[in-house]
C-alpha positions as YAML, in Angstrom:
chain: A
units: angstrom
residues:
- id: 1
  name: MET
  ca: [0.00, 0.00, 0.00]
- id: 2
  name: SER
  ca: [1.41, 3.42, -0.98]
- id: 3
  name: SER
  ca: [1.87, 6.15, 1.61]
- id: 4
  name: HIS
  ca: [-0.82, 8.20, -0.17]
- id: 5
  name: THR
  ca: [-3.31, 5.34, 0.19]
- id: 6
  name: THR
  ca: [-2.28, 4.88, 3.82]
- id: 7
  name: TYR
  ca: [-2.84, 8.57, 4.63]
- id: 8
  name: LEU
  ca: [-6.20, 8.51, 2.85]
- id: 9
  name: ALA
  ca: [-7.32, 5.43, 4.80]
- id: 10
  name: ARG
  ca: [-6.09, 7.00, 8.04]
- id: 11
  name: LEU
  ca: [-7.93, 10.27, 7.31]
- id: 12
  name: ARG
  ca: [-11.17, 8.40, 6.73]
- id: 13
  name: GLU
  ca: [-10.66, 6.29, 9.86]
- id: 14
  name: HIS
  ca: [-10.21, 9.49, 11.86]
- id: 15
  name: LEU
  ca: [-13.40, 10.94, 10.37]
- id: 16
  name: ASP
  ca: [-15.27, 7.75, 11.29]
- id: 17
  name: ALA
  ca: [-13.88, 7.87, 14.83]
- id: 18
  name: LEU
  ca: [-15.01, 11.49, 15.12]
- id: 19
  name: GLU
  ca: [-18.42, 10.49, 13.72]
- id: 20
  name: VAL
  ca: [-18.12, 12.98, 10.88]
- id: 21
  name: PRO
  ca: [-20.09, 11.90, 7.81]
- id: 22
  name: TRP
  ca: [-17.97, 11.74, 4.68]
- id: 23
  name: GLU
  ca: [-17.97, 10.46, 1.14]
- id: 24
  name: GLN
  ca: [-15.40, 9.99, -1.55]
- id: 25
  name: GLY
  ca: [-14.87, 13.17, -3.52]
- id: 26
  name: ALA
  ca: [-14.79, 13.64, -7.28]
- id: 27
  name: HIS
  ca: [-11.00, 13.98, -7.41]
- id: 28
  name: GLU
  ca: [-8.37, 11.39, -6.60]
- id: 29
  name: GLY
  ca: [-7.43, 11.66, -2.93]
- id: 30
  name: GLU
  ca: [-10.46, 13.81, -2.09]
- id: 31
  name: THR
  ca: [-12.79, 13.17, 0.82]
- id: 32
  name: VAL
  ca: [-15.86, 15.35, 1.35]
- id: 33
  name: ALA
  ca: [-16.98, 15.75, 4.96]
- id: 34
  name: THR
  ca: [-20.20, 17.33, 6.21]
- id: 35
  name: LEU
  ca: [-20.22, 19.28, 9.46]
- id: 36
  name: PRO
  ca: [-23.52, 20.19, 11.17]
- id: 37
  name: GLY
  ca: [-24.03, 23.83, 12.06]
- id: 38
  name: GLU
  ca: [-26.17, 26.02, 14.24]
- id: 39
  name: ARG
  ca: [-26.47, 29.19, 12.16]
- id: 40
  name: LYS
  ca: [-25.59, 27.64, 8.82]
- id: 41
  name: LEU
  ca: [-27.34, 24.28, 8.45]
- id: 42
  name: ARG
  ca: [-24.21, 22.46, 7.38]
- id: 43
  name: THR
  ca: [-20.71, 23.07, 6.12]
- id: 44
  name: VAL
  ca: [-19.34, 20.85, 3.40]
- id: 45
  name: VAL
  ca: [-15.55, 20.50, 3.49]
- id: 46
  name: SER
  ca: [-13.37, 19.15, 0.70]
- id: 47
  name: LEU
  ca: [-10.29, 17.45, 2.13]
- id: 48
  name: LEU
  ca: [-7.74, 16.86, -0.61]
- id: 49
  name: LEU
  ca: [-4.75, 14.73, 0.16]
- id: 50
  name: GLY
  ca: [-1.57, 15.96, -1.46]
- id: 51
  name: GLU
  ca: [1.95, 14.53, -1.34]
- id: 52
  name: ARG
  ca: [2.90, 16.32, 1.86]
- id: 53
  name: ALA
  ca: [-0.20, 18.17, 3.03]
- id: 54
  name: LEU
  ca: [-3.92, 17.96, 3.46]
- id: 55
  name: GLU
  ca: [-5.65, 20.85, 1.74]
- id: 56
  name: LEU
  ca: [-9.14, 21.85, 2.73]
- id: 57
  name: ARG
  ca: [-11.76, 24.05, 1.18]
- id: 58
  name: ALA
  ca: [-15.21, 24.83, 2.55]
- id: 59
  name: PHE
  ca: [-17.88, 27.06, 1.05]
- id: 60
  name: VAL
  ca: [-18.83, 29.83, 3.48]
- id: 61
  name: ILE
  ca: [-21.25, 32.16, 1.67]
- id: 62
  name: ARG
  ca: [-21.95, 33.48, -1.79]
- id: 63
  name: ASN
  ca: [-20.79, 36.83, -3.13]
- id: 64
  name: PRO
  ca: [-22.55, 39.56, -1.11]
- id: 65
  name: ASP
  ca: [-25.16, 41.74, -2.77]
- id: 66
  name: GLU
  ca: [-24.18, 44.90, -0.89]
- id: 67
  name: ASN
  ca: [-21.87, 46.47, 1.67]
- id: 68
  name: HIS
  ca: [-18.79, 44.75, 0.22]
- id: 69
  name: GLU
  ca: [-16.19, 46.75, 2.13]
- id: 70
  name: ALA
  ca: [-17.66, 46.02, 5.58]
- id: 71
  name: PHE
  ca: [-18.36, 42.42, 4.59]
- id: 72
  name: TYR
  ca: [-14.78, 41.69, 3.54]
- id: 73
  name: ARG
  ca: [-13.31, 43.72, 6.41]
- id: 74
  name: HIS
  ca: [-15.30, 41.52, 8.81]
- id: 75
  name: LEU
  ca: [-13.84, 38.39, 7.21]
- id: 76
  name: LEU
  ca: [-10.27, 39.73, 7.19]
- id: 77
  name: ARG
  ca: [-10.48, 40.62, 10.89]
- id: 78
  name: ARG
  ca: [-11.74, 37.12, 11.68]
- id: 79
  name: THR
  ca: [-8.85, 35.61, 9.70]
- id: 80
  name: LEU
  ca: [-6.45, 36.97, 12.30]
- id: 81
  name: ARG
  ca: [-7.93, 34.49, 14.80]
- id: 82
  name: LEU
  ca: [-7.88, 31.42, 12.52]
- id: 83
  name: PRO
  ca: [-4.85, 29.20, 13.04]
- id: 84
  name: GLY
  ca: [-3.87, 27.61, 9.73]
- id: 85
  name: LEU
  ca: [-7.07, 28.74, 8.01]
- id: 86
  name: GLY
  ca: [-8.07, 31.76, 5.98]
- id: 87
  name: TYR
  ca: [-10.93, 33.14, 3.95]
- id: 88
  name: ALA
  ca: [-10.58, 33.32, 0.19]
- id: 89
  name: VAL
  ca: [-12.73, 34.61, -2.64]
- id: 90
  name: ASP
  ca: [-13.16, 32.83, -5.97]
- id: 91
  name: ALA
  ca: [-13.61, 34.46, -9.39]
- id: 92
  name: SER
  ca: [-17.37, 34.79, -8.76]
- id: 93
  name: GLY
  ca: [-16.82, 36.53, -5.42]
- id: 94
  name: ASP
  ca: [-18.05, 33.55, -3.40]
- id: 95
  name: VAL
  ca: [-16.29, 33.11, -0.05]
- id: 96
  name: TYR
  ca: [-14.47, 29.92, 0.92]
- id: 97
  name: LEU
  ca: [-12.40, 28.89, 3.88]
- id: 98
  name: THR
  ca: [-9.09, 27.32, 2.95]
- id: 99
  name: GLY
  ca: [-6.30, 25.66, 4.83]
- id: 100
  name: ARG
  ca: [-3.31, 23.41, 4.45]
- id: 101
  name: VAL
  ca: [-1.83, 21.18, 7.15]
- id: 102
  name: PRO
  ca: [1.17, 18.85, 6.94]
- id: 103
  name: LEU
  ca: [0.34, 15.15, 6.71]
- id: 104
  name: ALA
  ca: [3.09, 14.30, 9.17]
- id: 105
  name: GLY
  ca: [1.14, 15.74, 12.11]
- id: 106
  name: LEU
  ca: [-2.30, 14.57, 11.07]
- id: 107
  name: ASN
  ca: [-3.95, 12.47, 13.73]
- id: 108
  name: GLU
  ca: [-7.44, 12.19, 15.17]
- id: 109
  name: MET
  ca: [-6.93, 15.01, 17.66]
- id: 110
  name: SER
  ca: [-5.41, 17.42, 15.14]
- id: 111
  name: LEU
  ca: [-8.16, 16.62, 12.63]
- id: 112
  name: ASP
  ca: [-10.80, 17.24, 15.30]
- id: 113
  name: GLU
  ca: [-9.22, 20.63, 16.10]
- id: 114
  name: LEU
  ca: [-8.96, 21.47, 12.40]
- id: 115
  name: LEU
  ca: [-12.59, 20.60, 11.69]
- id: 116
  name: GLY
  ca: [-13.65, 22.48, 14.81]
- id: 117
  name: GLY
  ca: [-11.83, 25.52, 13.45]
- id: 118
  name: VAL
  ca: [-13.54, 25.09, 10.08]
- id: 119
  name: LEU
  ca: [-16.95, 24.83, 11.68]
- id: 120
  name: THR
  ca: [-16.34, 27.89, 13.86]
- id: 121
  name: ALA
  ca: [-15.05, 29.92, 10.91]
- id: 122
  name: CYS
  ca: [-18.00, 28.99, 8.66]
- id: 123
  name: ASP
  ca: [-20.89, 28.78, 11.13]
- id: 124
  name: GLU
  ca: [-20.18, 31.40, 13.81]
- id: 125
  name: PRO
  ca: [-20.09, 34.51, 11.55]
- id: 126
  name: PHE
  ca: [-22.86, 33.34, 9.20]
- id: 127
  name: ASN
  ca: [-25.70, 35.54, 10.50]
- id: 128
  name: ASP
  ca: [-23.41, 38.56, 10.72]
- id: 129
  name: LEU
  ca: [-22.33, 37.98, 7.12]
- id: 130
  name: LEU
  ca: [-25.97, 37.74, 6.05]
- id: 131
  name: ARG
  ca: [-26.70, 41.05, 7.81]
- id: 132
  name: LEU
  ca: [-23.70, 42.74, 6.22]
- id: 133
  name: GLY
  ca: [-24.00, 41.43, 2.69]
- id: 134
  name: PHE
  ca: [-27.66, 40.57, 2.16]
- id: 135
  name: TRP
  ca: [-29.75, 42.79, 4.45]
- id: 136
  name: THR
  ca: [-31.83, 44.37, 1.68]
- id: 137
  name: SER
  ca: [-32.72, 40.92, 0.31]
- id: 138
  name: ILE
  ca: [-33.62, 39.71, 3.81]
- id: 139
  name: GLN
  ca: [-35.91, 42.71, 4.31]
- id: 140
  name: ARG
  ca: [-37.63, 42.13, 0.96]
- id: 141
  name: GLU
  ca: [-38.08, 38.44, 1.68]
- id: 142
  name: TRP
  ca: [-39.51, 39.19, 5.13]
- id: 143
  name: ALA
  ca: [-41.97, 41.74, 3.74]
- id: 144
  name: TRP
  ca: [-43.04, 39.36, 0.97]
- id: 145
  name: ARG
  ca: [-43.65, 36.50, 3.41]
- id: 146
  name: VAL
  ca: [-45.45, 38.67, 5.96]
- id: 147
  name: ASP
  ca: [-47.64, 40.20, 3.25]
- id: 148
  name: ARG
  ca: [-48.70, 36.75, 2.05]
- id: 149
  name: GLY
  ca: [-48.93, 35.09, 5.45]
- id: 150
  name: GLU
  ca: [-46.08, 32.72, 4.56]
- id: 151
  name: THR
  ca: [-43.76, 31.12, 7.08]
- id: 152
  name: THR
  ca: [-40.87, 33.21, 8.35]
- id: 153
  name: ALA
  ca: [-39.20, 30.32, 10.17]
- id: 154
  name: ASN
  ca: [-35.82, 30.58, 8.45]
- id: 155
  name: LEU
  ca: [-35.74, 34.33, 9.16]
- id: 156
  name: GLU
  ca: [-36.56, 34.04, 12.88]
- id: 157
  name: VAL
  ca: [-33.03, 34.96, 13.91]
- id: 158
  name: PHE
  ca: [-33.63, 38.40, 12.34]
- id: 159
  name: ARG
  ca: [-37.23, 38.84, 13.56]
- id: 160
  name: ALA
  ca: [-36.57, 41.56, 16.19]
- id: 161
  name: GLU
  ca: [-34.53, 43.69, 13.79]
- id: 162
  name: LEU
  ca: [-37.01, 43.24, 10.95]
- id: 163
  name: GLU
  ca: [-40.07, 44.00, 13.10]
- id: 164
  name: GLU
  ca: [-38.30, 47.05, 14.49]
- id: 165
  name: GLN
  ca: [-37.97, 48.39, 10.94]
- id: 166
  name: THR
  ca: [-41.61, 47.60, 10.11]
- id: 167
  name: PRO
  ca: [-43.98, 49.86, 12.10]
- id: 168
  name: SER
  ca: [-46.76, 47.31, 12.40]
- id: 169
  name: GLY
  ca: [-44.43, 44.30, 12.85]
- id: 170
  name: ALA
  ca: [-45.54, 40.94, 11.64]
- id: 171
  name: PRO
  ca: [-49.23, 40.17, 11.73]
- id: 172
  name: ASP
  ca: [-50.44, 37.38, 14.00]
- id: 173
  name: SER
  ca: [-51.39, 35.33, 10.95]
- id: 174
  name: VAL
  ca: [-47.74, 34.81, 9.96]
- id: 175
  name: LYS
  ca: [-46.66, 31.23, 10.46]
- id: 176
  name: PRO
  ca: [-43.45, 31.05, 12.54]
...
């Protein structure tokens, strides 16, 4: 068995031990793990095994509609607190979290810490990023749902702010 195959098997064993769901990725040496979130429903992480390092990439949020400067400043400030991880933007402006760790030190504990960092970096700022980059869309969606008596369940986290901006608030007929 080659060392690449050994590292890949070990990575997947560690994911199993940590009870992190995973599947084989589309590329050779790629494993795709799914992390459950609180603010963001889930974070999908591509773990790509290289010759000497494990590279990771996780989608954070799409290109913001507005307030770009504050949005990216927020991400850059958070990057200062991310050991071995950083935010990146693709050609479409979508935000990803990236990282690279040496294979030599990869064990169950270091993988757990790494995935914990990924989850924190993707999940923790999610609502703040929505406020910064998509607030106008959130307001329009809220108004549309309230006007039609549709559910506002996935906007509940913003309810107080949205009702504060709407003089009458949400009618009682709105489904939570």
